[in-house]
PDB file of N, CA, C and O in Angstrom, chain B, residues numbered from 101:
ATOM      1  N   MET B 101       8.806  -5.562  -0.491  1.00  0.00           N
ATOM      2  CA  MET B 101       9.782  -6.094  -0.524  1.00  0.00           C
ATOM      3  C   MET B 101       9.717  -6.508   0.748  1.00  0.00           C
ATOM      4  O   MET B 101       9.097  -5.764   1.508  1.00  0.00           O
ATOM      5  N   ILE B 102      10.329  -7.795   1.335  1.00  0.00           N
ATOM      6  CA  ILE B 102      10.278  -7.885   2.955  1.00  0.00           C
ATOM      7  C   ILE B 102      11.143  -7.247   3.468  1.00  0.00           C
ATOM      8  O   ILE B 102      12.240  -7.114   2.926  1.00  0.00           O
ATOM      9  N   GLU B 103      10.789  -6.620   4.828  1.00  0.00           N
ATOM     10  CA  GLU B 103      11.648  -5.787   5.341  1.00  0.00           C
ATOM     11  C   GLU B 103      13.137  -6.455   5.811  1.00  0.00           C
ATOM     12  O   GLU B 103      13.243  -7.658   6.053  1.00  0.00           O
ATOM     13  N   ARG B 104      14.287  -5.491   5.906  1.00  0.00           N
ATOM     14  CA  ARG B 104      15.078  -6.103   6.358  1.00  0.00           C
ATOM     15  C   ARG B 104      15.752  -6.823   7.193  1.00  0.00           C
ATOM     16  O   ARG B 104      16.785  -7.463   6.996  1.00  0.00           O
ATOM     17  N   ARG B 105      14.896  -6.651   8.496  1.00  0.00           N
ATOM     18  CA  ARG B 105      14.856  -7.033   9.951  1.00  0.00           C
ATOM     19  C   ARG B 105      14.613  -8.474   9.552  1.00  0.00           C
ATOM     20  O   ARG B 105      15.106  -9.326  10.292  1.00  0.00           O
ATOM     21  N   ILE B 106      13.865  -8.910   8.394  1.00  0.00           N
ATOM     22  CA  ILE B 106      13.202 -10.491   8.371  1.00  0.00           C
ATOM     23  C   ILE B 106      14.026 -11.395   7.372  1.00  0.00           C
ATOM     24  O   ILE B 106      14.010 -12.625   7.326  1.00  0.00           O
ATOM     25  N   ARG B 107      14.895 -10.349   6.422  1.00  0.00           N
ATOM     26  CA  ARG B 107      15.433 -11.423   5.377  1.00  0.00           C
ATOM     27  C   ARG B 107      16.984 -11.687   6.388  1.00  0.00           C
ATOM     28  O   ARG B 107      17.567 -10.909   7.143  1.00  0.00           O
ATOM     29  N   LEU B 108      17.253 -12.938   6.050  1.00  0.00           N
ATOM     30  CA  LEU B 108      18.596 -13.661   6.005  1.00  0.00           C
ATOM     31  C   LEU B 108      19.497 -12.758   4.996  1.00  0.00           C
ATOM     32  O   LEU B 108      19.298 -12.935   3.794  1.00  0.00           O
ATOM     33  N   ARG B 109      20.146 -12.124   5.260  1.00  0.00           N
ATOM     34  CA  ARG B 109      21.304 -11.289   4.811  1.00  0.00           C
ATOM     35  C   ARG B 109      23.077 -11.770   4.439  1.00  0.00           C
ATOM     36  O   ARG B 109      23.774 -11.694   3.427  1.00  0.00           O
ATOM     37  N   ARG B 110      23.235 -12.126   5.429  1.00  0.00           N
ATOM     38  CA  ARG B 110      24.562 -12.809   5.785  1.00  0.00           C
ATOM     39  C   ARG B 110      24.834 -14.168   5.275  1.00  0.00           C
ATOM     40  O   ARG B 110      24.091 -15.126   5.488  1.00  0.00           O
ATOM     41  N   SER B 111      25.774 -14.206   4.689  1.00  0.00           N
ATOM     42  CA  SER B 111      26.425 -15.795   3.968  1.00  0.00           C
ATOM     43  C   SER B 111      26.435 -16.873   5.455  1.00  0.00           C
ATOM     44  O   SER B 111      26.175 -18.077   5.469  1.00  0.00           O
ATOM     45  N   ARG B 112      26.812 -16.016   6.606  1.00  0.00           N
ATOM     46  CA  ARG B 112      27.207 -16.941   7.211  1.00  0.00           C
ATOM     47  C   ARG B 112      25.608 -17.680   7.889  1.00  0.00           C
ATOM     48  O   ARG B 112      25.327 -18.876   7.969  1.00  0.00           O
ATOM     49  N   ASP B 113      24.776 -16.491   8.299  1.00  0.00           N
ATOM     50  CA  ASP B 113      23.427 -16.980   8.673  1.00  0.00           C
ATOM     51  C   ASP B 113      22.769 -18.231   7.843  1.00  0.00           C
ATOM     52  O   ASP B 113      22.306 -19.305   8.227  1.00  0.00           O
ATOM     53  N   VAL B 114      22.918 -17.653   6.565  1.00  0.00           N
ATOM     54  CA  VAL B 114      22.197 -18.810   5.369  1.00  0.00           C
ATOM     55  C   VAL B 114      23.195 -20.434   5.611  1.00  0.00           C
ATOM     56  O   VAL B 114      22.659 -21.541   5.569  1.00  0.00           O
ATOM     57  N   GLN B 115      24.612 -20.223   5.841  1.00  0.00           N
ATOM     58  CA  GLN B 115      24.831 -21.280   5.812  1.00  0.00           C
ATOM     59  C   GLN B 115      24.701 -22.051   6.813  1.00  0.00           C
ATOM     60  O   GLN B 115      24.751 -23.279   6.742  1.00  0.00           O
ATOM     61  N   ARG B 116      24.445 -21.117   8.274  1.00  0.00           N
ATOM     62  CA  ARG B 116      24.147 -22.085   9.555  1.00  0.00           C
ATOM     63  C   ARG B 116      22.937 -22.637   9.454  1.00  0.00           C
ATOM     64  O   ARG B 116      22.712 -23.615  10.167  1.00  0.00           O
ATOM     65  N   VAL B 117      21.754 -22.077   8.437  1.00  0.00           N
ATOM     66  CA  VAL B 117      20.387 -22.901   8.063  1.00  0.00           C
ATOM     67  C   VAL B 117      20.644 -24.047   7.632  1.00  0.00           C
ATOM     68  O   VAL B 117      20.084 -25.055   8.065  1.00  0.00           O
ATOM     69  N   TYR B 118      21.762 -24.051   6.478  1.00  0.00           N
ATOM     70  CA  TYR B 118      21.941 -25.318   5.398  1.00  0.00           C
ATOM     71  C   TYR B 118      22.310 -26.536   6.701  1.00  0.00           C
ATOM     72  O   TYR B 118      21.593 -27.515   6.905  1.00  0.00           O
ATOM     73  N   ASP B 119      23.584 -26.211   7.497  1.00  0.00           N
ATOM     74  CA  ASP B 119      24.430 -26.871   8.124  1.00  0.00           C
ATOM     75  C   ASP B 119      23.322 -27.476   8.967  1.00  0.00           C
ATOM     76  O   ASP B 119      22.903 -28.608   8.725  1.00  0.00           O
ATOM     77  N   GLU B 120      22.915 -26.838   9.810  1.00  0.00           N
ATOM     78  CA  GLU B 120      21.757 -27.324  11.037  1.00  0.00           C
ATOM     79  C   GLU B 120      20.189 -27.597  10.735  1.00  0.00           C
ATOM     80  O   GLU B 120      19.506 -28.476  11.259  1.00  0.00           O
ATOM     81  N   GLY B 121      19.736 -26.561   9.687  1.00  0.00           N
ATOM     82  CA  GLY B 121      18.302 -26.875   9.639  1.00  0.00           C
ATOM     83  C   GLY B 121      17.867 -27.777   9.158  1.00  0.00           C
ATOM     84  O   GLY B 121      18.732 -28.367   8.511  1.00  0.00           O
ATOM     85  N   LYS B 122      16.437 -28.481   9.100  1.00  0.00           N
ATOM     86  CA  LYS B 122      15.612 -29.520   8.655  1.00  0.00           C
ATOM     87  C   LYS B 122      15.531 -29.143   7.195  1.00  0.00           C
ATOM     88  O   LYS B 122      15.544 -27.986   6.775  1.00  0.00           O
ATOM     89  N   SER B 123      15.442 -30.271   6.447  1.00  0.00           N
ATOM     90  CA  SER B 123      14.987 -29.558   5.273  1.00  0.00           C
ATOM     91  C   SER B 123      13.600 -30.474   4.634  1.00  0.00           C
ATOM     92  O   SER B 123      13.336 -31.531   5.206  1.00  0.00           O
ATOM     93  N   TRP B 124      12.773 -30.055   3.493  1.00  0.00           N
ATOM     94  CA  TRP B 124      11.871 -30.385   2.775  1.00  0.00           C
ATOM     95  C   TRP B 124      11.995 -29.980   0.909  1.00  0.00           C
ATOM     96  O   TRP B 124      11.997 -28.916   0.289  1.00  0.00           O
ATOM     97  N   ALA B 125      12.075 -31.247   0.552  1.00  0.00           N
ATOM     98  CA  ALA B 125      12.234 -30.997  -0.952  1.00  0.00           C
ATOM     99  C   ALA B 125      10.733 -30.851  -1.956  1.00  0.00           C
ATOM    100  O   ALA B 125       9.616 -31.361  -1.866  1.00  0.00           O
ATOM    101  N   HIS B 126      11.172 -30.190  -2.616  1.00  0.00           N
ATOM    102  CA  HIS B 126       9.924 -30.354  -3.950  1.00  0.00           C
ATOM    103  C   HIS B 126      10.496 -30.278  -5.371  1.00  0.00           C
ATOM    104  O   HIS B 126      11.521 -29.617  -5.531  1.00  0.00           O
ATOM    105  N   PRO B 127       9.856 -30.971  -6.548  1.00  0.00           N
ATOM    106  CA  PRO B 127      10.390 -30.449  -7.427  1.00  0.00           C
ATOM    107  C   PRO B 127      10.944 -29.191  -7.900  1.00  0.00           C
ATOM    108  O   PRO B 127      11.833 -29.149  -8.751  1.00  0.00           O
ATOM    109  N   LEU B 128      10.415 -28.138  -7.342  1.00  0.00           N
ATOM    110  CA  LEU B 128      10.633 -27.126  -7.698  1.00  0.00           C
ATOM    111  C   LEU B 128      11.391 -26.099  -6.864  1.00  0.00           C
ATOM    112  O   LEU B 128      11.920 -25.091  -7.334  1.00  0.00           O
ATOM    113  N   LEU B 129      11.391 -26.492  -5.445  1.00  0.00           N
ATOM    114  CA  LEU B 129      11.689 -25.788  -4.706  1.00  0.00           C
ATOM    115  C   LEU B 129      12.213 -26.779  -3.474  1.00  0.00           C
ATOM    116  O   LEU B 129      11.629 -27.853  -3.329  1.00  0.00           O
ATOM    117  N   VAL B 130      13.482 -26.369  -2.450  1.00  0.00           N
ATOM    118  CA  VAL B 130      13.703 -26.895  -1.334  1.00  0.00           C
ATOM    119  C   VAL B 130      13.773 -25.752  -0.373  1.00  0.00           C
ATOM    120  O   VAL B 130      14.322 -24.688  -0.657  1.00  0.00           O
ATOM    121  N   MET B 131      13.072 -26.062   1.033  1.00  0.00           N
ATOM    122  CA  MET B 131      12.677 -25.245   2.124  1.00  0.00           C
ATOM    123  C   MET B 131      13.621 -25.934   3.213  1.00  0.00           C
ATOM    124  O   MET B 131      13.455 -27.070   3.656  1.00  0.00           O
ATOM    125  N   ILE B 132      14.672 -25.022   3.576  1.00  0.00           N
ATOM    126  CA  ILE B 132      15.175 -25.472   4.933  1.00  0.00           C
ATOM    127  C   ILE B 132      14.993 -24.275   5.939  1.00  0.00           C
ATOM    128  O   ILE B 132      15.045 -23.048   5.854  1.00  0.00           O
ATOM    129  N   VAL B 133      14.710 -25.380   7.125  1.00  0.00           N
ATOM    130  CA  VAL B 133      14.361 -24.133   8.298  1.00  0.00           C
ATOM    131  C   VAL B 133      14.957 -24.608   9.565  1.00  0.00           C
ATOM    132  O   VAL B 133      15.223 -25.807   9.641  1.00  0.00           O
ATOM    133  N   LEU B 134      15.241 -23.716  10.721  1.00  0.00           N
ATOM    134  CA  LEU B 134      15.865 -23.947  11.454  1.00  0.00           C
ATOM    135  C   LEU B 134      15.275 -22.907  12.669  1.00  0.00           C
ATOM    136  O   LEU B 134      15.309 -21.691  12.481  1.00  0.00           O
ATOM    137  N   PRO B 135      14.721 -23.498  13.955  1.00  0.00           N
ATOM    138  CA  PRO B 135      13.900 -22.586  15.064  1.00  0.00           C
ATOM    139  C   PRO B 135      15.511 -21.538  15.408  1.00  0.00           C
ATOM    140  O   PRO B 135      16.719 -21.778  15.405  1.00  0.00           O
ATOM    141  N   ASN B 136      14.683 -20.393  15.661  1.00  0.00           N
ATOM    142  CA  ASN B 136      15.636 -19.456  16.159  1.00  0.00           C
ATOM    143  C   ASN B 136      15.190 -18.852  17.860  1.00  0.00           C
ATOM    144  O   ASN B 136      14.023 -19.039  18.204  1.00  0.00           O
ATOM    145  N   ASP B 137      15.836 -18.380  18.527  1.00  0.00           N
ATOM    146  CA  ASP B 137      15.683 -17.701  19.873  1.00  0.00           C
ATOM    147  C   ASP B 137      14.852 -16.139  19.611  1.00  0.00           C
ATOM    148  O   ASP B 137      14.891 -15.297  20.508  1.00  0.00           O
ATOM    149  N   VAL B 138      14.340 -15.947  18.706  1.00  0.00           N
ATOM    150  CA  VAL B 138      13.850 -14.570  18.622  1.00  0.00           C
ATOM    151  C   VAL B 138      12.481 -14.616  18.385  1.00  0.00           C
ATOM    152  O   VAL B 138      12.052 -15.741  18.130  1.00  0.00           O
ATOM    153  N   ASP B 139      11.766 -13.807  18.397  1.00  0.00           N
ATOM    154  CA  ASP B 139      10.491 -13.641  18.324  1.00  0.00           C
ATOM    155  C   ASP B 139       9.735 -13.397  16.561  1.00  0.00           C
ATOM    156  O   ASP B 139       8.581 -13.395  16.133  1.00  0.00           O
ATOM    157  N   THR B 140      10.873 -13.244  16.041  1.00  0.00           N
ATOM    158  CA  THR B 140      10.317 -13.116  14.566  1.00  0.00           C
ATOM    159  C   THR B 140      10.600 -14.450  13.652  1.00  0.00           C
ATOM    160  O   THR B 140      11.403 -15.214  14.187  1.00  0.00           O
ATOM    161  N   SER B 141      10.257 -14.743  12.784  1.00  0.00           N
ATOM    162  CA  SER B 141      10.632 -15.663  11.789  1.00  0.00           C
ATOM    163  C   SER B 141      11.650 -14.981  10.312  1.00  0.00           C
ATOM    164  O   SER B 141      11.473 -13.850   9.860  1.00  0.00           O
ATOM    165  N   ARG B 142      12.242 -15.553  10.003  1.00  0.00           N
ATOM    166  CA  ARG B 142      13.527 -14.684   9.180  1.00  0.00           C
ATOM    167  C   ARG B 142      13.533 -15.347   7.579  1.00  0.00           C
ATOM    168  O   ARG B 142      13.229 -16.535   7.468  1.00  0.00           O
ATOM    169  N   VAL B 143      13.723 -14.917   6.913  1.00  0.00           N
ATOM    170  CA  VAL B 143      13.524 -15.311   5.527  1.00  0.00           C
ATOM    171  C   VAL B 143      14.863 -15.249   4.746  1.00  0.00           C
ATOM    172  O   VAL B 143      15.477 -14.182   4.746  1.00  0.00           O
ATOM    173  N   GLY B 144      15.427 -16.479   3.982  1.00  0.00           N
ATOM    174  CA  GLY B 144      16.596 -16.303   3.208  1.00  0.00           C
ATOM    175  C   GLY B 144      15.975 -16.925   2.070  1.00  0.00           C
ATOM    176  O   GLY B 144      15.063 -17.743   2.188  1.00  0.00           O
ATOM    177  N   VAL B 145      16.622 -16.422   0.588  1.00  0.00           N
ATOM    178  CA  VAL B 145      16.193 -17.141  -0.526  1.00  0.00           C
ATOM    179  C   VAL B 145      17.335 -16.925  -1.219  1.00  0.00           C
ATOM    180  O   VAL B 145      17.900 -15.866  -1.491  1.00  0.00           O
ATOM    181  N   THR B 146      17.685 -18.354  -1.543  1.00  0.00           N
ATOM    182  CA  THR B 146      19.219 -18.576  -2.806  1.00  0.00           C
ATOM    183  C   THR B 146      18.582 -19.351  -3.787  1.00  0.00           C
ATOM    184  O   THR B 146      17.603 -20.074  -3.601  1.00  0.00           O
ATOM    185  N   ALA B 147      19.258 -19.143  -4.973  1.00  0.00           N
ATOM    186  CA  ALA B 147      18.714 -20.091  -6.270  1.00  0.00           C
ATOM    187  C   ALA B 147      20.147 -20.655  -6.764  1.00  0.00           C
ATOM    188  O   ALA B 147      21.149 -19.950  -6.882  1.00  0.00           O
ATOM    189  N   SER B 148      20.085 -21.986  -7.022  1.00  0.00           N
ATOM    190  CA  SER B 148      21.391 -22.560  -7.659  1.00  0.00           C
ATOM    191  C   SER B 148      21.585 -21.952  -9.121  1.00  0.00           C
ATOM    192  O   SER B 148      20.878 -21.023  -9.512  1.00  0.00           O
ATOM    193  N   ARG B 149      22.529 -22.497  -9.865  1.00  0.00           N
ATOM    194  CA  ARG B 149      22.831 -21.826 -11.053  1.00  0.00           C
ATOM    195  C   ARG B 149      22.279 -22.830 -11.867  1.00  0.00           C
ATOM    196  O   ARG B 149      22.481 -22.617 -13.062  1.00  0.00           O
ATOM    197  N   ARG B 150      21.535 -24.041 -11.571  1.00  0.00           N
ATOM    198  CA  ARG B 150      20.680 -24.852 -12.462  1.00  0.00           C
ATOM    199  C   ARG B 150      19.227 -23.653 -12.925  1.00  0.00           C
ATOM    200  O   ARG B 150      18.608 -23.649 -13.989  1.00  0.00           O
ATOM    201  N   VAL B 151      19.038 -22.823 -11.828  1.00  0.00           N
ATOM    202  CA  VAL B 151      17.775 -22.341 -12.226  1.00  0.00           C
ATOM    203  C   VAL B 151      18.075 -21.243 -13.731  1.00  0.00           C
ATOM    204  O   VAL B 151      17.117 -20.896 -14.423  1.00  0.00           O
ATOM    205  N   GLY B 152      19.430 -20.828 -14.044  1.00  0.00           N
ATOM    206  CA  GLY B 152      19.689 -20.529 -14.948  1.00  0.00           C
ATOM    207  C   GLY B 152      20.487 -19.100 -15.054  1.00  0.00           C
ATOM    208  O   GLY B 152      21.366 -19.031 -14.195  1.00  0.00           O
ATOM    209  N   SER B 153      20.398 -17.942 -15.894  1.00  0.00           N
ATOM    210  CA  SER B 153      21.591 -17.121 -15.829  1.00  0.00           C
ATOM    211  C   SER B 153      21.343 -16.151 -14.531  1.00  0.00           C
ATOM    212  O   SER B 153      20.255 -16.071 -13.962  1.00  0.00           O
ATOM    213  N   ALA B 154      22.223 -15.611 -14.246  1.00  0.00           N
ATOM    214  CA  ALA B 154      22.304 -14.513 -12.959  1.00  0.00           C
ATOM    215  C   ALA B 154      20.949 -13.728 -13.024  1.00  0.00           C
ATOM    216  O   ALA B 154      20.360 -13.457 -11.977  1.00  0.00           O
ATOM    217  N   VAL B 155      20.402 -13.325 -14.369  1.00  0.00           N
ATOM    218  CA  VAL B 155      19.331 -12.384 -14.434  1.00  0.00           C
ATOM    219  C   VAL B 155      18.239 -13.510 -14.163  1.00  0.00           C
ATOM    220  O   VAL B 155      17.332 -13.080 -13.450  1.00  0.00           O
ATOM    221  N   GLU B 156      18.111 -14.628 -14.486  1.00  0.00           N
ATOM    222  CA  GLU B 156      16.924 -15.791 -14.202  1.00  0.00           C
ATOM    223  C   GLU B 156      16.825 -15.580 -12.595  1.00  0.00           C
ATOM    224  O   GLU B 156      15.880 -15.014 -12.045  1.00  0.00           O
ATOM    225  N   ARG B 157      18.090 -16.192 -11.854  1.00  0.00           N
ATOM    226  CA  ARG B 157      18.297 -16.626 -10.751  1.00  0.00           C
ATOM    227  C   ARG B 157      17.623 -14.955  -9.750  1.00  0.00           C
ATOM    228  O   ARG B 157      17.070 -14.965  -8.650  1.00  0.00           O
ATOM    229  N   ASN B 158      17.857 -14.035 -10.401  1.00  0.00           N
ATOM    230  CA  ASN B 158      17.830 -12.723  -9.607  1.00  0.00           C
ATOM    231  C   ASN B 158      15.977 -12.845  -9.496  1.00  0.00           C
ATOM    232  O   ASN B 158      15.261 -12.714  -8.503  1.00  0.00           O
ATOM    233  N   ARG B 159      15.629 -13.123 -10.843  1.00  0.00           N
ATOM    234  CA  ARG B 159      13.866 -12.502 -11.113  1.00  0.00           C
ATOM    235  C   ARG B 159      13.452 -13.658 -10.086  1.00  0.00           C
ATOM    236  O   ARG B 159      12.760 -13.263  -9.148  1.00  0.00           O
ATOM    237  N   ALA B 160      13.790 -15.150 -10.113  1.00  0.00           N
ATOM    238  CA  ALA B 160      12.855 -15.928  -9.513  1.00  0.00           C
ATOM    239  C   ALA B 160      13.415 -15.850  -7.627  1.00  0.00           C
ATOM    240  O   ALA B 160      12.787 -16.461  -6.763  1.00  0.00           O
ATOM    241  N   LYS B 161      14.445 -15.145  -7.366  1.00  0.00           N
ATOM    242  CA  LYS B 161      14.650 -14.639  -5.701  1.00  0.00           C
ATOM    243  C   LYS B 161      13.260 -13.645  -5.522  1.00  0.00           C
ATOM    244  O   LYS B 161      12.316 -13.866  -4.763  1.00  0.00           O
ATOM    245  N   ARG B 162      13.402 -12.651  -6.320  1.00  0.00           N
ATOM    246  CA  ARG B 162      12.450 -11.423  -6.344  1.00  0.00           C
ATOM    247  C   ARG B 162      11.235 -11.787  -6.285  1.00  0.00           C
ATOM    248  O   ARG B 162      10.473 -11.130  -5.575  1.00  0.00           O
ATOM    249  N   LEU B 163      10.818 -12.761  -6.911  1.00  0.00           N
ATOM    250  CA  LEU B 163       9.250 -13.392  -6.936  1.00  0.00           C
ATOM    251  C   LEU B 163       9.150 -14.109  -5.516  1.00  0.00           C
ATOM    252  O   LEU B 163       8.298 -13.693  -4.730  1.00  0.00           O
ATOM    253  N   LEU B 164       9.882 -15.040  -5.192  1.00  0.00           N
ATOM    254  CA  LEU B 164       9.883 -15.479  -3.853  1.00  0.00           C
ATOM    255  C   LEU B 164       9.733 -14.703  -2.676  1.00  0.00           C
ATOM    256  O   LEU B 164       8.953 -14.669  -1.724  1.00  0.00           O
ATOM    257  N   ARG B 165      10.537 -14.215  -2.982  1.00  0.00           N
ATOM    258  CA  ARG B 165      10.499 -12.649  -1.523  1.00  0.00           C
ATOM    259  C   ARG B 165       9.368 -12.335  -1.464  1.00  0.00           C
ATOM    260  O   ARG B 165       8.915 -12.260  -0.322  1.00  0.00           O
ATOM    261  N   GLU B 166       8.434 -12.023  -2.610  1.00  0.00           N
ATOM    262  CA  GLU B 166       7.183 -10.995  -2.918  1.00  0.00           C
ATOM    263  C   GLU B 166       6.360 -12.172  -2.540  1.00  0.00           C
ATOM    264  O   GLU B 166       5.450 -11.933  -1.747  1.00  0.00           O
ATOM    265  N   ALA B 167       6.494 -13.352  -2.937  1.00  0.00           N
ATOM    266  CA  ALA B 167       5.420 -14.337  -2.061  1.00  0.00           C
ATOM    267  C   ALA B 167       5.121 -14.327  -0.468  1.00  0.00           C
ATOM    268  O   ALA B 167       4.141 -14.124   0.249  1.00  0.00           O
ATOM    269  N   ALA B 168       6.387 -14.629  -0.309  1.00  0.00           N
ATOM    270  CA  ALA B 168       6.974 -14.488   0.991  1.00  0.00           C
ATOM    271  C   ALA B 168       6.597 -13.576   1.598  1.00  0.00           C
ATOM    272  O   ALA B 168       6.319 -13.865   2.762  1.00  0.00           O
ATOM    273  N   ARG B 169       6.438 -12.444   1.297  1.00  0.00           N
ATOM    274  CA  ARG B 169       6.070 -11.152   2.137  1.00  0.00           C
ATOM    275  C   ARG B 169       4.657 -11.116   2.106  1.00  0.00           C
ATOM    276  O   ARG B 169       4.207 -10.398   3.000  1.00  0.00           O
ATOM    277  N   HIS B 170       3.903 -11.579   1.472  1.00  0.00           N
ATOM    278  CA  HIS B 170       2.416 -11.760   1.552  1.00  0.00           C
ATOM    279  C   HIS B 170       2.154 -12.792   2.239  1.00  0.00           C
ATOM    280  O   HIS B 170       1.087 -12.671   2.840  1.00  0.00           O
ATOM    281  N   LEU B 171       2.659 -13.726   2.402  1.00  0.00           N
ATOM    282  CA  LEU B 171       2.417 -15.013   3.170  1.00  0.00           C
ATOM    283  C   LEU B 171       3.094 -14.870   4.550  1.00  0.00           C
ATOM    284  O   LEU B 171       2.946 -15.885   5.231  1.00  0.00           O
ATOM    285  N   TYR B 172       3.933 -13.695   5.263  1.00  0.00           N
ATOM    286  CA  TYR B 172       4.639 -13.645   6.164  1.00  0.00           C
ATOM    287  C   TYR B 172       3.660 -13.866   7.482  1.00  0.00           C
ATOM    288  O   TYR B 172       3.925 -14.693   8.355  1.00  0.00           O
ATOM    289  N   PRO B 173       2.539 -13.046   7.501  1.00  0.00           N
ATOM    290  CA  PRO B 173       1.857 -13.065   8.355  1.00  0.00           C
ATOM    291  C   PRO B 173       1.384 -14.276   8.993  1.00  0.00           C
ATOM    292  O   PRO B 173       0.990 -14.200  10.157  1.00  0.00           O
ATOM    293  N   GLU B 174       1.368 -15.658   8.227  1.00  0.00           N
ATOM    294  CA  GLU B 174       0.515 -16.531   8.362  1.00  0.00           C
ATOM    295  C   GLU B 174       1.662 -17.752   8.796  1.00  0.00           C
ATOM    296  O   GLU B 174       1.245 -18.849   9.166  1.00  0.00           O
ATOM    297  N   PHE B 175       3.330 -17.426   8.707  1.00  0.00           N
ATOM    298  CA  PHE B 175       4.449 -18.127   9.485  1.00  0.00           C
ATOM    299  C   PHE B 175       5.176 -17.577  10.442  1.00  0.00           C
ATOM    300  O   PHE B 175       6.302 -18.018  10.672  1.00  0.00           O
ATOM    301  N   GLN B 176       4.557 -16.338  11.280  1.00  0.00           N
ATOM    302  CA  GLN B 176       5.193 -15.677  12.074  1.00  0.00           C
ATOM    303  C   GLN B 176       4.991 -16.737  12.936  1.00  0.00           C
ATOM    304  O   GLN B 176       3.995 -17.457  12.874  1.00  0.00           O
ATOM    305  N   SER B 177       6.140 -16.909  13.969  1.00  0.00           N
ATOM    306  CA  SER B 177       6.298 -17.719  14.983  1.00  0.00           C
ATOM    307  C   SER B 177       5.315 -17.412  16.346  1.00  0.00           C
ATOM    308  O   SER B 177       5.248 -16.321  16.912  1.00  0.00           O
ATOM    309  N   LYS B 178       4.599 -18.595  16.715  1.00  0.00           N
ATOM    310  CA  LYS B 178       3.742 -18.469  17.710  1.00  0.00           C
ATOM    311  C   LYS B 178       4.467 -18.618  19.131  1.00  0.00           C
ATOM    312  O   LYS B 178       5.123 -19.601  19.473  1.00  0.00           O
ATOM    313  N   SER B 179       4.286 -17.721  19.731  1.00  0.00           N
ATOM    314  CA  SER B 179       4.672 -17.743  21.175  1.00  0.00           C
ATOM    315  C   SER B 179       3.698 -17.539  22.140  1.00  0.00           C
ATOM    316  O   SER B 179       3.999 -17.553  23.334  1.00  0.00           O
TER     317      SER B 179
END
């Protein structure tokens, strides 16, 4: 699992990324990015109700978080 300090867990943090970030869309995924002033990149995963029931959405989010955990060293911020 991704460490807690790396995850976006507060709804206001996620909302700020939605409001101020830049997005890229793919038929299966939308990625929204917002630069920060911290040394580490942070990851937040949300799923629309279009994904399915709560069980299906939670599973999809867990799978994406796990994929991000393995890729995290590749998208650390470069300083």
